[in-house]
C-alpha positions in Angstrom: -1.5 5.1 -8.0 -0.4 4.3 -11.3 0.0 6.8 -14.1 -3.2 8.3 -15.4 -2.1 8.8 -19.4 -4.2 11.0 -22.0 -7.6 10.3 -22.6 -7.9 9.4 -18.8 -11.2 10.5 -17.2 -12.6 10.8 -13.6 -16.1 10.1 -12.8 -18.0 11.2 -9.4 -20.4 8.5 -7.8 -21.4 9.8 -4.6 -18.6 10.1 -2.6 -16.3 7.6 -4.5 -14.1 9.0 -7.6 -13.6 6.2 -10.4 -10.1 7.3 -12.3 -10.3 5.4 -15.8 -8.4 5.5 -19.0 -8.5 3.2 -22.0 -7.3 0.0 -20.3 -9.9 -0.1 -17.5 -9.9 1.1 -13.9 -6.7 2.1 -12.4 -4.7 0.4 -9.9 -4.3 1.7 -6.5 -0.8 0.8 -4.7 1.0 1.4 -1.7 3.2 -0.7 0.7 0.5 -2.0 2.5 -2.7 -1.7 -0.1 -2.0 -3.2 -3.7 -3.4 -4.0 -7.0 -7.2 -2.9 -6.3 -9.4 0.0 -7.0 -9.0 3.3 -5.2 -11.7 5.1 -3.1 -11.3 8.7 -2.6 -13.1 10.7 0.0 -13.4 14.4 -0.1 -15.4 17.1 2.3 -15.1 20.5 3.2 -15.9 21.7 6.9 -15.8 24.5 8.8 -13.3 24.5 12.3 -14.5 24.9 15.5 -13.3 27.3 18.3 -9.8 25.7 18.6 -9.0 25.6 14.9 -10.0 21.9 14.8 -12.5 19.8 13.2 -13.0 15.7 12.8 -14.7 14.9 9.2 -16.6 11.7 9.5 -16.2 8.8 7.1 -18.7 6.6 6.2 -18.2 3.2 8.3 -17.2 0.5 6.4 -16.4 3.0 3.2 -12.3 2.2 3.2 -10.6 -1.1 4.6 -7.6 1.0 4.4 -6.3 4.5 4.1 -2.8 5.2 2.0 -2.8 9.2 2.1 -4.8 11.8 3.8 -4.3 15.3 3.6 -6.3 18.6 4.1 -5.9 22.7 3.3 -7.2 25.7 4.2 -9.3 27.8 2.2 -9.0 31.5 3.0 -9.4 34.6 0.6 -6.8 36.6 1.5 -3.0 37.4 0.1 -2.2 39.4 3.7 0.8 37.2 5.2 -0.5 38.0 8.6 -4.0 36.2 8.0 -1.9 33.0 6.8 -3.0 29.8 7.7 -2.1 26.2 7.1 -3.9 22.9 8.2 -2.5 19.7 9.3 -3.9 16.1 9.9 -3.5 15.4 13.3 -5.0 11.6 13.5 -6.7 9.4 11.2 -8.8 6.1 11.1 -11.0 4.1 8.7 -13.9 6.0 10.1 -12.3 9.7 10.8 -9.8 12.4 10.2 -9.4 15.2 12.9 -7.6 18.2 11.5 -5.9 21.3 12.8 -5.7 24.5 11.8 -2.9 27.1 12.8 -2.8 31.0 11.9 -0.5 33.7 11.7 0.4 35.6 14.6 2.4 38.9 14.9 4.0 39.4 18.4 5.2 43.2 19.4 9.0 42.6 20.4 10.6 45.2 23.2 12.8 47.5 20.7 9.6 48.4 18.1 9.2 45.5 15.8 7.4 42.6 15.4 7.7 38.8 15.0 6.1 36.5 12.8 4.8 33.4 14.5 1.8 30.3 14.9 -1.2 30.2 17.2 -4.0 27.8 17.4 -7.1 29.1 14.7 -9.6 30.8 16.5 -12.5 28.8 14.8 -14.8 29.2 11.3 -11.8 28.5 9.2 -12.7 26.5 6.0 -10.9 23.2 5.6 -10.9 21.0 2.7 -10.0 16.9 3.2 -8.8 14.6 0.6 -8.3 10.7 1.8 -7.2 8.0 -0.6 -7.7 4.5 0.5 -9.4 1.2 -0.7 
């Protein structure tokens, strides 16, 4: 995406953010999508019992996707409750995410090892998609 200079602004119109500066609309570019006004889709949902969620994007909203990312919202500073999300798959009409959580496992000699496991559900996930 082009650099946004001082004096730029972002406006919200439904599911579409329009980025503008003093010269007009900012152009969006990727190796496969060039010179068009970007569309941004965001959503926040809660995962299912296996730590996954499939976000539905309105049909026809995107003609191409250049970037899809997700993140976990969890109010904790406890490392044993840490979680992260990743995008498993995406199409023009859906994005599937997976959340993993920290797991402490006891070891034979009286300690613990930090690892990961699938989240067990009810984890809040934010989605951010840029496309055209």
